[in-house]
C-alpha positions as CSV (number, residue, x, y, z in Angstrom):
1,X,-6.4,-16.2,-19.7
2,X,-8.9,-16.6,-22.6
3,X,-12.4,-16.8,-21.2
4,X,-11.3,-17.2,-17.6
5,X,-12.7,-14.4,-15.4
6,X,-10.2,-12.3,-13.4
7,X,-7.4,-9.9,-13.9
8,X,-4.4,-11.6,-15.5
9,X,-2.0,-8.8,-15.5
10,X,1.4,-9.2,-13.9
11,X,0.8,-6.5,-11.2
12,X,-2.5,-8.1,-9.9
13,X,-1.0,-11.5,-9.9
14,X,2.1,-10.4,-8.0
15,X,0.2,-8.4,-5.4
16,X,-2.3,-11.3,-5.0
17,X,0.5,-13.8,-4.3
18,X,2.3,-11.4,-1.9
19,X,-0.9,-10.7,0.1
20,X,-2.0,-14.3,0.3
21,X,1.4,-15.5,1.7
22,X,2.9,-12.5,3.4
23,X,5.4,-14.3,5.6
24,X,6.7,-16.5,2.7
25,X,7.0,-13.5,0.4
26,X,8.6,-11.3,3.1
27,X,11.4,-14.0,3.4
28,X,11.7,-14.3,-0.4
29,X,11.8,-10.5,-1.0
30,X,14.4,-10.1,1.7
31,X,16.5,-12.9,0.2
32,X,16.4,-11.7,-3.4
33,X,17.1,-8.0,-3.8
34,X,16.2,-8.0,-7.5
35,X,12.7,-9.5,-6.8
36,X,12.3,-6.9,-4.0
37,X,13.2,-4.1,-6.4
38,X,10.8,-5.4,-9.0
39,X,8.0,-5.6,-6.4
40,X,8.7,-2.0,-5.2
41,X,8.5,-0.7,-8.8
42,X,5.3,-2.6,-9.5
43,X,3.6,-1.5,-6.2
44,X,4.7,2.1,-6.8
45,X,3.2,2.1,-10.3
46,X,0.0,0.6,-9.0
47,X,-0.4,3.2,-6.3
48,X,0.2,5.9,-8.8
49,X,-2.6,4.5,-11.0
50,X,-5.0,4.2,-8.0
51,X,-4.2,7.7,-6.7
52,X,-4.6,9.3,-10.1
53,X,-8.0,7.6,-10.5
54,X,-7.0,6.1,-13.9
55,X,-7.2,2.5,-12.6
56,X,-10.1,0.3,-13.6
57,X,-11.7,-1.1,-10.4
58,X,-15.1,-1.7,-12.1
59,X,-14.2,-5.4,-12.8
60,X,-13.3,-6.1,-9.2
61,X,-15.8,-7.4,-6.7
62,X,-16.5,-5.1,-3.8
63,X,-15.0,-7.7,-1.4
64,X,-11.6,-7.1,-3.1
65,X,-11.7,-3.3,-2.8
66,X,-10.5,-1.0,0.0
67,X,-11.6,2.5,0.7
68,X,-8.6,4.4,2.3
69,X,-7.7,8.0,3.1
70,X,-4.1,8.3,2.2
71,X,-2.1,10.6,4.4
72,X,-0.9,12.6,1.3
73,X,-0.7,12.4,-2.4
74,X,3.0,12.4,-3.4
75,X,2.0,12.2,-7.1
76,X,-0.1,15.4,-7.1
77,X,0.2,19.1,-6.6
78,X,-1.1,19.2,-3.0
79,X,1.4,16.8,-1.4
80,X,0.3,17.4,2.2
81,X,-3.4,16.9,1.6
82,X,-5.1,13.5,2.4
83,X,-6.5,11.7,-0.7
84,X,-9.5,9.3,-0.5
85,X,-9.0,6.4,-3.0
86,X,-10.3,3.0,-3.7
87,X,-7.8,0.2,-4.4
88,X,-7.5,-3.5,-4.4
89,X,-7.0,-5.0,-1.0
90,X,-4.1,-7.1,-2.3
91,X,-2.2,-4.0,-3.3
92,X,-2.6,-2.5,0.2
93,X,-1.6,-5.7,2.0
94,X,1.4,-6.2,-0.3
95,X,2.6,-2.7,0.5
96,X,2.5,-3.7,4.2
97,X,4.8,-6.7,3.4
98,X,7.3,-4.5,1.6
99,X,7.3,-1.9,4.3
100,X,7.9,-4.5,7.0
101,X,11.1,-5.8,5.4
102,X,12.5,-2.5,4.2
103,X,16.0,-1.6,5.1
104,X,17.7,1.4,3.4
105,X,21.1,-0.1,3.1
106,X,22.3,-1.2,-0.3
107,X,19.2,-0.1,-2.2
108,X,18.9,2.0,-5.3
109,X,17.8,5.6,-5.1
110,X,14.7,4.7,-7.1
111,X,13.7,2.1,-4.6
112,X,14.3,4.5,-1.7
113,X,12.2,7.2,-3.3
114,X,9.4,4.7,-4.0
115,X,9.3,3.4,-0.4
116,X,9.5,6.9,1.0
117,X,6.4,7.7,-1.1
118,X,4.6,4.7,0.3
119,X,5.5,5.6,3.8
120,X,4.2,9.2,3.3
121,X,0.9,7.9,1.9
122,X,0.3,5.2,4.4
123,X,1.8,6.3,7.7
124,X,1.5,9.5,9.8
125,X,4.6,11.0,11.5
126,X,4.5,11.7,15.2
127,X,4.8,15.4,14.5
128,X,1.6,15.4,12.5
129,X,-0.3,13.4,15.1
130,X,0.2,16.4,17.5
131,X,-1.1,18.9,15.0
132,X,0.1,22.4,14.5
133,X,-1.0,23.7,17.9
134,X,0.6,20.8,19.8
135,X,-2.8,19.1,20.6
136,X,-3.6,15.6,19.6
137,X,-5.4,15.1,16.3
138,X,-8.3,12.7,16.0
139,X,-8.6,12.2,12.3
140,X,-7.5,8.9,10.9
141,X,-5.6,8.6,7.6
142,X,-3.3,6.0,6.2
143,X,-3.3,2.3,7.0
144,X,-5.6,2.8,10.0
145,X,-8.3,4.2,7.8
146,X,-8.4,1.3,5.3
147,X,-11.8,-0.4,5.4
148,X,-13.1,-3.2,3.2
149,X,-15.7,-1.8,0.9
150,X,-18.4,-4.5,1.4
151,X,-18.1,-4.9,5.2
152,X,-16.5,-1.8,6.5
153,X,-14.1,-3.8,8.6
154,X,-10.3,-3.1,8.8
155,X,-8.5,-4.1,5.6
156,X,-5.2,-4.7,7.4
157,X,-5.0,-8.1,9.2
158,X,-3.4,-8.4,12.6
159,X,-0.5,-10.3,11.0
160,X,0.4,-7.3,8.8
161,X,0.4,-5.0,11.9
162,X,2.7,-7.4,13.7
163,X,5.0,-7.6,10.7
164,X,5.1,-3.7,10.5
165,X,5.8,-3.4,14.2
166,X,8.9,-5.7,14.0
């Protein structure tokens, strides 16, 4: 830690590990409920920091950052409004892993609330896609809007989309 460049906090290390080995961590998180609960708590706190703008992304390289338009900001006053934020790519990819293994049975209310917040931020409902007048909307928010800052390519790998679809 001393003199070695990088972010050595627990949250960046955990999200980095989950995002690098999503299938392995999906299995581990589903097998160990306490580990899953800890990961949910950490990811929820990190999302809150990113959305509030109090996170320090100045030390991160642009290749590690994602620009995303969240579907809503559950931490603010205007819950239904999209929020444009910048966050580490590992945080976003780790949230995909958690969402892909989530089952509501036998989980604490705190975990359910945190996951519901992630779902509202990252995924649009079918009702919203139609819009208020019943016609299809063309704007893109949530996971589909996540682009790597340095290349502009999608930040969500195919493997994550497949995990979410299951």
